[in-house]
N, C-alpha and C positions, 0 to 999 in steps of 0.2 A: 337619355336612355333609362328606362324603368328597370330598377333592380328587382329580381324575383324575390318574393316573400319567402322567408324561411319558416318551415313548419316548427311546431313546438319542440319536437324531438331533435330536429336539426339544430335549432337555436341552443337547446340545452347541451348538445354535444359540442357545439362551437364554443359556448361559454366554458364548459368543462376543460376543453383543450387550452383555452387562453389562461384559465386559472392554473392548470398544471404547468404551463410554460412560465408563468410568473413565479410560481413556487420554485421551479428549477433554477431560474435566474437568481432569485433571492438566495437560494441555498448556495449556489456557486459564489455569489458575492460575499456571503458570510464566511465561507471556508477560505476564500482567497484573502479576505481581510484578517481573519483569525491567524492564518498561517504566517502572514507578514508580521503581525504583531508578536506572535509567539517567538518567532525566530529573531526578531529585532530586540524585543524587550524582555523576553523570558516568560515562562508559563505562569509563575506566581504573580508577577507584576501586571500581567494582562488581565483586564476585567471584561465581563460581558458587556457592560455599558460602552466601553471603548470600542469593542468589536462592532457593536450595534451602530455606533456613530460612524465608524469607518465604512460599514456596509450600507448605510442609509436605511436601516430597518430599526424596529423597536427591540428592546431587550426581551419583551414578551415573545416576540416572534422567534428569537433564538432559543429561549427556554422551551417553547412549544415544539420546536423542530428538533433540537438536539439534547435538551435536558440539562445542559450546563457544559462546562469546559471539557470534562472527560468525553462526552458525546461528540463534541466538536473535533477533538483530537482523533477519535476513532474514525470519523468521517473523512478527515484530512488524510489519514493513513490509507483508508480504503480507496479514496480517489487517487492517491499516489500509486497504489498497487495496480491500478488499471493500465498504467504505462501510456504509450503514445499511439498505439495502433487502434483500429476500429474495434478489435476484440480485446477484452481484458487480458493482461499478461498471463494470468493464471490459466485462462482458457487456452491461450496459445501454447503454454507449457504442456497442458494435458493433451492437446492435439498432436504434439510431437510423438507421443507414444503410439498413436494410431497410424501415423504416417511413416515413421522411421523404425528400422530394425537395428540399426547400428547405435549402440549406447554412447559411443564417443560423439556422434553427430548430435544426439539428444542433449548431452551434457554441454557441448560447445554452444548449442542454441540457448541453454540455460544461462551460460556465461554472457551471451549477448543480451538476454533479458535482464540479467543483473546490471549490466552497464546502462540499460535503459531506465530501470526502475530505481536503483539505489540512490541516484542524485535527488530523486523526488521523496523517497520514503525515509532514508537514513537520517537526514537532519531532524525530522520530527521525532523519530525514535530516540535519537541522542538527546533531544530537548527533554523528553519525558524521563530519561535516565538521570539527567542532571537535576530535574525538579524533584525526583523521588528521594534524592539525598537529603533534602531538607523539608519535604512535605510528605508525611506518612500517608495521606489520602491518595497520593499519586503512585505509591508503591503497588497498590492493587491493580492499577491501570497498566503499569509496566509489566507486572507478572502476567496479566491477561494477554498482552501483546506478545510476550515471549512464548507463552504456551500456545498461542494461536500459530505463531511461526513454526514451533516444533510440530504441531499437528500437520501443518502443510508439508514440512520436510519429511515427516513419517510417511505421509501419503506418497510422496515422490520416491522414497526409499522402497516402499512396498511394491511400487510398479517396476522398479529396477529388479527387485528380488523375484517377483512373479514372472518376469520375462527371462530370468536366468542370467542376468547381466553381472551380478555381484561376484567378486572373487571368492573362492572357497574360504570359509571361516568368517566372512563378513555377514553379520546378521542384519536384519531390518533395523534393530535398535542401534547398532553401531553405525550403519549407513545414515540413519536419521540424525545421529549426533554429529557426524561429519558434515552433512548438508546444513544442519542448524548452525554449526560453527562458521562455515564459509559464507553463509548468508547473513551473518551478524553485522549490525551497523558499526560495531566497534572496529571490524576489519576495514570497512570503508573509511572510517575516521583515520585509522593509522596510515593507510596507503594513499588515499586520495586527499584528505583534508590536511594531513600532517606531512606526508612525504611528497605530495604534489603529483601523484600518478593521475593519469586521465581515467575517467570511468571505463573507457574501452580496455585499457591495459589492465585495470582491476578486474573486469569481467573475464578477460582471457586467463588471468592468473587463477581466478576462482575455478574456471572450467578445468584447467590443467591440473590443479591440486586435487579436485574431486576425482578426476579420471585416475590419477596416480594412487589415490587412497582407496578407491572402491573396485576398480575393474581388474 
């Protein structure tokens, strides 16, 4: 059977798609290898060359893609925040406000998302916290991630406020601090890693605590 010839434009599109797929696969391999090494050996001990060897790529590829270890950690965290569904967890959280009028239902769904995402993201955040204690260069990365989480929680608090869900006397700033506290990886560490709670139980606790504190 004679295969049809591809036009120049179709061939370029095909080649571009293959390059993009290879780049995506390389990126996933790098992040998976790096996360395994970071959590097993620690942030400071893990080197770019070790990650490259584990992922089967060159060190140059990692530097060009991520810029170094801080960039890798950011990408690992962002991947973890996507959760398990076809839509990013943050997108699903935002969609709740459009579909639900009951704030308790919204916050209970947040608790379910917490149970889904925390086992993925909390270990890497705790890793960075531990590294920051002995590596001044990591302090900036830790502060960046804390501030990013606070921005997200402030956004969530603003939506609760704008919908009239917050109890009288609870400002956006107070609500943001409450959400920031209950989304902290330290709480996951205390209840799940140290006390043996399941992520589901932890998520339900977070939802109940937020409801009691804000509504």
